[in-house]
C-alpha positions as CSV (number, residue, x, y, z in Angstrom):
1,X,0.0,0.0,0.0
2,X,1.3,3.4,-0.9
3,X,1.7,5.8,2.0
4,X,1.4,9.5,1.5
5,X,3.0,11.5,4.3
6,X,1.2,14.6,5.4
7,X,-1.2,16.6,3.3
8,X,-0.6,17.6,-0.2
9,X,0.1,21.2,-0.9
10,X,-2.3,23.0,-3.2
11,X,0.1,23.1,-6.2
12,X,0.8,19.4,-6.1
13,X,-2.9,18.5,-5.6
14,X,-3.7,20.7,-8.7
15,X,-1.1,19.0,-10.8
16,X,-2.2,15.6,-9.8
17,X,-5.8,16.5,-10.5
18,X,-4.8,17.6,-14.0
19,X,-2.9,14.4,-14.6
20,X,-5.9,12.3,-13.6
21,X,-8.2,14.6,-15.6
22,X,-6.3,13.7,-18.7
23,X,-7.4,10.2,-18.2
24,X,-11.1,11.2,-18.2
25,X,-11.1,11.2,-22.0
26,X,-11.5,7.8,-23.7
27,X,-9.4,8.9,-26.7
28,X,-6.5,9.9,-24.5
29,X,-6.8,6.6,-22.6
30,X,-6.6,4.7,-25.9
31,X,-3.6,6.7,-26.9
32,X,-1.8,5.9,-23.7
33,X,-2.7,2.3,-24.1
34,X,-1.2,2.3,-27.6
35,X,1.9,4.1,-26.4
36,X,2.3,1.7,-23.5
37,X,3.1,-1.0,-26.1
38,X,5.6,1.0,-28.1
39,X,6.6,4.3,-29.6
40,X,4.4,5.3,-32.5
41,X,4.0,8.0,-35.1
42,X,0.8,10.1,-35.4
43,X,-0.1,8.4,-38.7
44,X,0.0,4.9,-37.0
45,X,-2.0,6.2,-34.0
46,X,-4.6,7.7,-36.2
47,X,-5.0,4.5,-38.2
48,X,-5.1,2.3,-35.2
49,X,-7.7,4.4,-33.4
50,X,-9.7,5.2,-36.6
51,X,-9.4,8.9,-36.2
52,X,-8.0,11.8,-38.2
53,X,-4.3,12.8,-37.7
54,X,-5.4,16.3,-36.6
55,X,-7.7,14.9,-33.9
56,X,-4.9,12.6,-32.7
57,X,-2.4,15.5,-32.7
58,X,-4.8,17.6,-30.7
59,X,-5.1,15.0,-28.0
60,X,-1.3,14.3,-28.0
61,X,-0.7,18.0,-27.5
62,X,-2.8,17.9,-24.3
63,X,-1.0,14.8,-23.1
64,X,2.4,16.4,-23.9
65,X,1.4,19.6,-22.1
66,X,0.8,17.5,-19.0
67,X,4.1,15.7,-19.5
68,X,2.4,12.3,-20.0
69,X,4.0,11.8,-23.4
70,X,7.0,13.1,-25.2
71,X,8.1,13.0,-28.8
72,X,11.2,12.8,-31.0
73,X,11.5,13.9,-34.6
74,X,13.1,11.7,-37.2
75,X,13.1,13.6,-40.5
76,X,9.5,14.6,-41.2
77,X,8.1,12.0,-38.8
78,X,7.2,12.7,-35.2
79,X,7.2,9.7,-32.8
80,X,5.5,9.7,-29.5
81,X,6.1,7.6,-26.4
82,X,5.1,7.7,-22.7
83,X,7.1,10.3,-20.8
84,X,8.4,7.8,-18.2
85,X,7.7,4.6,-16.4
86,X,5.4,6.2,-13.9
87,X,2.9,6.9,-16.6
88,X,3.0,3.2,-17.8
89,X,2.7,2.1,-14.1
90,X,-0.3,4.4,-13.5
91,X,-2.0,3.2,-16.6
92,X,-1.3,-0.5,-15.8
93,X,-2.6,-0.2,-12.3
94,X,-5.7,1.7,-13.4
95,X,-6.4,-1.0,-16.1
96,X,-5.9,-3.7,-13.5
97,X,-8.4,-2.0,-11.1
98,X,-11.0,-1.7,-13.9
99,X,-10.6,-5.3,-14.9
100,X,-10.6,-6.6,-11.3
101,X,-13.9,-4.8,-10.5
């Protein structure tokens, strides 16, 4: 069990709420699921989710602003991946919770 010492300060609580808020959108959850498997370009994400590249880019920008994903450019292609292992763990634990219940 994770122990949280003391109370959260307002700034930390707001940042955490924004992080969890990002997961309130099913498209963003599906993007995180896809990126938990491997790094992907916008084209592949759009094809996999059956959405336009501009719609995917819009959602990725929100995830990037919250530091949930990051990108690298290779030529004209932009590849996205989860920002760090904490995001993958958060997603995996959330998925386990949903499947368990």
